[in-house]
C-alpha angles and dihedrals in degrees: 000000000000122000132215108254094221133037125191111205113184140179119259095261094044098237093115119055126177130189122215114189125207130000118325119252085239143317120236144161113234125208099178116136092243094056092044093047093049091046092053090049093048092049089059092059115104112274093356118154122237113278102181115077124226093277095047101260134112119245119220139177111208117215133176110263091234090061099055126078139165111249096183141347099039089145088068095056116109127182124223130188126194088222132008090249095050116125088204119085119189115204122212131187100239092201091074103001093247113156108233109179148341117235117200088202097210092045133087098233141065122218105218116201102251094216089065089069120094118232114315098047112166111270120255113261103188149347118244132197089020090160085078095048111135115255112270094022114131128168117219127210098057096277107170113241124198128200091230134354109317124220090253090059093049094045091053091051092048093048091051091049092050089051087055092054089252091291123149108206117207115232115227095214 
């Protein structure tokens, strides 16, 4: 399968535009309590789009930090943390309250909200943290779901980090 070399995720009103270059590290749906809690909070913001998918998870495309940049609207980006001590910062376009990405600040990747991609978003490869999946949620299409983070997930992250020379770029937003 060939991948587009550039993706252009944007907020719902179009004022914020990102560029993600190259293939993603991977695409996954997360069911962890932190992602679900943040999604529920974001969905309560005025005019915010849905964040939870039909089975109650949050879809992400993970990209190396050195392959994502803000093309326009960076002044609208606002970071949110579930707690002051959280190493995870979720970034929202304040112009329309559209969640844009999750930044594990000590990591080398960004988890871009998959629903921010126009048509042609990379397909989901797996579900992670399925032990936290909301009751009644079932994913169709045979997508494998793992109770935590499977070895395949971790190996892909490690391989991407090695390809980056084990650097951890800081994101300015």
